[in-house]
C-alpha positions, 0 to 999 in steps of 0.5 A: 512521488515526493522523491520525484518532486524534491530531487532538485531542491531537497532542503524544502521537501516539507513545503512541497509535501502538501501539494504532493499529497493533494495530487495523490489524494485526487488521483484514481487508484488502480486497486480501488477504482476511486480517488481517496477523497471520493472514498472519504468524502463521498465526492471528488474535491475541487482543486485549482486545476479544475477551476483553471480548466473549467471543470464544473462541480456537480449541482447541489441537491435542493434539500439537506435530507436529499443531499444526505440520502444521496451521499449515503447511497454514493458512499455505500456504493463506493465502499462496496465497489472498493471492497470488490476491487481490493479483492481482485487486486489482492488476488492479482498480487497473490498470483504475482507473488506466488510466481516467484515462490519456490519451495526449498527442500532441505536434506541431511548434510545441507549447509543453511543460514539461520534467520534471526531478526532480533531487535536490540534496544539502541541498535539500528536494525538496518545495519544488523546481520539478520542471518547467522551460520552456516549450520549443518543440517543434522535431521529434517523434522518437517517441511520448515523445521530442521535440527542443526 
């Protein structure tokens, strides 16, 4: 979201950040079904846009105890709802990920690259080669273990 807003004036991204984060926090998320503000505060936060369009806030309860009880009920319901939605979203993501996963069977005589993601002090990980090789498979020990 920030890249869309800042693309024209990149020198002032830090001044734009609070407005982008406000918009992000009031938007309803697909995986939870609630805005972040509702999950944290138990209610949706009013924004200047709400005042401009005349969207009224919910009426306040008569007493502090009734407000705290209503807030506790709303937060418990919201958190339960979020847990259920996140389980559904995780299952959907798992199915989507597994569509692209292919088991690879290695055999003796195959050439493979070895994944070696070591971190070195003072070196930028972005520019490092994470694979070395190629190596010849001498023996297949298991599904993922090979003797090179």
